[in-house]
C-alpha positions as CSV (number, residue, x, y, z in Angstrom):
1,M,-23.9,15.8,18.8
2,P,-21.2,13.3,17.6
3,P,-17.6,14.1,18.6
4,S,-15.8,16.1,15.9
5,S,-12.2,16.2,17.2
6,A,-9.7,13.3,17.3
7,K,-9.2,14.0,21.1
8,E,-12.9,13.6,21.8
9,Q,-13.4,10.6,19.5
10,F,-10.5,8.6,20.7
11,D,-11.1,9.3,24.4
12,R,-14.4,7.6,23.7
13,Q,-12.9,4.8,21.7
14,A,-9.9,4.0,23.9
15,T,-11.4,0.9,25.6
16,H,-12.4,-0.6,22.2
17,Y,-8.8,-0.7,20.9
18,N,-7.8,-4.3,21.6
19,A,-6.1,-7.2,20.0
20,Q,-8.7,-7.4,17.2
21,W,-8.0,-4.0,16.0
22,N,-4.3,-4.7,16.1
23,S,-4.8,-7.9,14.0
24,W,-6.5,-5.7,11.3
25,T,-3.3,-3.7,11.0
26,A,-0.6,-6.2,12.0
27,S,1.1,-6.5,8.6
28,S,1.8,-2.8,8.6
29,L,3.5,-3.0,12.0
30,D,5.7,-5.9,10.8
31,W,6.8,-3.9,7.8
32,L,7.7,-0.8,9.9
33,L,9.8,-3.0,12.3
34,A,11.6,-4.7,9.5
35,Q,12.4,-1.5,7.7
36,A,13.3,0.6,10.8
37,T,16.8,-1.2,11.1
38,C,16.7,-0.3,14.8
39,Q,19.9,-0.1,16.9
40,P,20.2,-0.3,20.7
41,T,21.2,3.3,20.9
42,D,18.1,4.6,18.9
43,I,15.6,6.9,20.6
44,A,12.2,6.5,19.0
45,L,9.0,8.6,19.0
46,D,5.6,7.0,18.1
47,V,3.2,9.8,17.0
48,A,-0.5,9.3,17.6
49,T,0.4,6.1,19.6
50,G,-3.1,5.3,20.6
51,T,-3.0,2.5,23.1
52,G,0.7,2.0,22.4
53,F,0.8,-1.0,20.1
54,T,3.5,0.4,17.9
55,A,5.6,2.1,20.7
56,L,5.5,-1.2,22.7
57,A,6.5,-3.2,19.8
58,F,9.5,-1.0,19.1
59,A,10.6,-0.9,22.7
60,P,12.6,-4.0,22.8
61,H,14.8,-3.0,19.8
62,V,15.7,0.5,21.0
63,Q,17.1,2.5,23.9
64,S,13.9,4.2,24.6
65,V,10.5,5.2,23.1
66,V,8.2,8.1,23.6
67,G,4.6,7.4,22.8
68,L,2.6,10.7,22.0
69,D,-1.2,11.1,21.6
70,V,-3.8,13.8,21.7
71,S,-6.1,11.6,23.7
72,P,-5.5,11.1,27.5
73,G,-8.0,8.2,27.3
74,M,-5.8,6.4,24.8
75,L,-2.6,7.1,26.9
76,S,-4.2,5.6,30.0
77,Q,-4.9,2.4,28.1
78,A,-1.3,2.5,26.8
79,E,0.1,2.7,30.3
80,Q,-2.0,-0.3,31.3
81,N,-0.8,-2.2,28.3
82,Q,2.8,-1.3,29.2
83,A,2.4,-2.4,32.8
84,A,0.9,-5.7,31.7
85,R,3.9,-6.5,29.5
86,G,6.5,-5.3,32.0
87,I,8.1,-2.9,29.6
88,T,10.1,-0.1,31.3
89,N,11.7,2.0,28.6
90,V,8.5,3.7,27.1
91,S,7.1,7.1,28.4
92,W,3.8,8.7,27.4
93,W,3.2,12.3,26.4
94,E,0.0,14.2,25.5
95,G,0.4,16.3,22.4
96,A,-0.7,17.0,18.9
97,A,1.1,15.6,15.8
98,E,1.2,19.1,14.2
99,A,3.1,20.6,17.2
100,L,5.4,18.0,18.7
101,P,6.5,19.1,22.2
102,F,10.2,18.2,21.7
103,P,13.4,20.0,20.7
104,E,15.0,19.7,17.3
105,A,16.9,16.5,16.5
106,S,15.5,14.6,19.5
107,F,14.9,11.2,17.9
108,S,16.6,8.9,15.6
109,V,13.3,7.0,14.6
110,V,9.8,8.4,14.3
111,T,6.9,6.1,13.6
112,C,3.2,6.8,12.8
113,R,0.8,4.1,12.2
114,I,-2.8,4.3,11.0
115,A,-3.4,7.8,12.2
116,P,-2.5,10.6,9.8
117,H,-5.9,10.4,8.1
118,H,-7.2,12.1,11.4
119,F,-4.5,15.0,11.3
120,Q,-5.6,18.5,10.8
121,S,-2.5,19.2,8.6
122,V,-0.4,16.5,7.1
123,P,2.2,19.0,5.8
124,A,2.5,20.5,9.5
125,F,3.0,17.0,10.8
126,L,5.7,16.1,8.4
127,A,7.5,19.4,9.0
128,E,7.5,18.5,12.6
129,V,8.8,15.0,11.9
130,Y,11.7,16.5,10.0
131,R,12.4,19.0,12.8
132,V,12.6,16.4,15.6
133,L,14.6,13.9,13.6
134,T,18.3,13.7,13.9
135,P,20.4,13.9,10.7
136,G,20.2,10.4,9.2
137,G,17.0,9.7,11.3
138,R,14.3,7.4,9.8
139,F,10.6,8.0,9.5
140,L,8.3,5.0,9.3
141,L,4.7,5.5,8.2
142,A,1.6,3.4,7.8
143,D,-1.9,4.6,7.0
144,T,-5.0,3.9,5.2
145,T,-4.7,5.0,1.5
146,I,-6.7,5.3,-1.6
147,P,-6.1,4.5,-5.3
148,D,-3.8,6.8,-7.2
149,D,-5.7,6.4,-10.5
150,D,-9.3,6.5,-9.3
151,P,-10.5,9.6,-7.5
152,T,-14.1,8.6,-7.4
153,T,-13.3,5.5,-5.5
154,G,-11.2,7.6,-3.2
155,E,-13.9,10.0,-2.6
156,W,-16.3,7.2,-1.8
157,Q,-13.9,5.8,0.8
158,N,-13.3,9.1,2.5
159,R,-17.0,9.8,2.6
160,V,-17.6,6.5,4.3
161,E,-14.8,7.1,6.8
162,A,-16.2,10.5,7.7
163,L,-19.7,9.1,8.2
164,R,-18.4,6.4,10.5
165,D,-16.0,8.8,12.4
166,P,-16.4,12.6,12.2
167,S,-12.8,13.1,13.2
168,H,-11.6,11.5,10.0
169,A,-9.9,14.2,7.8
170,R,-8.8,12.5,4.6
171,N,-6.8,9.5,3.3
172,L,-4.1,10.4,0.9
173,A,-3.1,8.5,-2.2
174,P,0.4,7.2,-2.5
175,S,1.4,10.0,-5.0
176,E,0.2,12.6,-2.4
177,W,2.2,11.1,0.4
178,R,5.4,11.0,-1.8
179,K,5.0,14.6,-2.8
180,A,4.2,15.7,0.8
181,M,7.2,14.0,2.2
182,A,9.5,15.5,-0.3
183,E,8.2,18.9,0.3
184,A,8.9,18.4,4.0
185,G,12.6,17.6,3.1
186,L,12.3,13.8,3.8
187,T,13.8,11.4,1.2
188,V,11.5,8.4,0.5
189,Q,13.5,5.2,0.6
190,A,10.6,2.7,0.2
191,M,6.9,2.9,-0.3
192,N,4.3,0.3,-1.1
193,L,0.9,-1.1,-0.2
194,A,0.9,-3.4,2.8
195,G,-0.2,-6.9,2.0
196,G,-1.9,-9.7,3.9
197,T,-4.4,-7.4,5.6
198,T,-7.1,-9.2,7.4
199,P,-10.7,-8.5,6.3
200,M,-12.6,-6.3,8.7
201,S,-16.2,-6.8,9.8
202,L,-18.4,-3.7,9.1
203,N,-20.3,-4.3,12.3
204,D,-17.0,-4.5,14.4
205,W,-15.6,-1.5,12.6
206,L,-18.7,0.6,13.4
207,E,-18.6,-0.6,17.0
208,K,-15.1,0.4,17.4
209,A,-16.0,4.1,16.6
210,G,-19.2,4.1,18.6
211,C,-21.1,4.6,15.4
212,T,-24.9,3.9,15.7
213,N,-28.2,5.0,14.6
214,A,-28.4,7.3,11.6
215,P,-24.7,7.5,10.9
216,A,-24.4,3.7,11.0
217,A,-27.4,3.4,8.7
218,A,-25.7,5.8,6.3
219,V,-22.6,3.7,6.3
220,R,-24.4,0.5,5.6
221,Q,-26.4,2.1,2.8
222,A,-23.0,3.3,1.3
223,F,-21.7,-0.4,1.4
224,A,-24.9,-1.8,0.0
225,T,-24.7,0.7,-3.0
226,A,-21.0,0.8,-3.4
227,P,-19.9,1.3,-7.0
228,P,-18.2,-1.7,-8.6
229,A,-14.8,-0.1,-8.6
230,A,-14.9,0.4,-4.8
231,V,-16.2,-3.2,-4.4
232,E,-13.2,-4.4,-6.2
233,A,-10.6,-2.1,-4.6
234,F,-11.7,-2.7,-1.1
235,Q,-12.8,-6.4,-1.5
236,I,-16.3,-5.7,-0.2
237,R,-18.3,-8.8,0.4
238,V,-21.7,-9.5,1.9
239,A,-21.5,-11.5,5.1
240,P,-25.0,-12.8,6.0
241,P,-27.2,-12.2,7.7
242,D,-26.5,-8.5,8.2
243,D,-22.8,-7.7,7.8
244,Y,-20.1,-6.9,5.3
245,T,-16.4,-7.7,5.2
246,F,-13.9,-5.4,3.4
247,V,-10.2,-4.6,3.2
248,W,-8.9,-1.0,3.3
249,Q,-5.8,-0.3,1.3
250,R,-2.8,0.6,3.5
251,L,0.3,2.4,2.5
252,V,3.6,1.8,4.2
253,A,6.7,4.1,3.7
254,K,10.2,4.7,4.9
255,A,11.9,8.0,4.6
256,E,15.1,9.6,5.9
257,K,16.3,13.0,7.0
258,L,19.5,13.2,5.0
259,G,22.4,15.5,5.9
């Protein structure tokens, strides 16, 4: 039976998250760093840190970083990455995005990159972000997104994601993110689609998730029969002899806890 929870899935995937994965999402990390306006006194939290790419990137710009993830396997890889880079101001915690194990107003910066589409409840996550931020604190988000004006294309993308990785919950459209953040009390300062995303190989993308056999065949069939709107939106291209390349749309946003 394929893993159904994010913890099970990402424990399995931990060793596959390498520099190639980071290159697929590098433009979103650059945007978050530029928008965060970090100060040497900032204390940062990276939610769903995975193998620590984002936490370790923020570490030189802040006083300290906590990287939190539901997967012990991911955190073990993060610790190894930290040791290899000689970074000393990052600590790693196990926990869920919807129930952050920290007191109110603990962090001046909270980041979350390419993860919320796995969360059981985005509203619960955002409520927790608001709770642990200090007044004036900043929330930096990046995640896969779907078009605001084409629900059919969004449904196709979410179906493909779930076939490839059963822990996928749902990609939100930009308007849904804006509404959810406002309802959590966060004031959106900037939101746009991240540019310059490197095309991904379908074969590599399936391998990262350990997706094989019937689920992999179903994903390949979905790409082979993708509707024209999805082909255009996600830049799907045939890559002979037996691969495709594509570019998922990614949203980046900055919000603040005012008052």
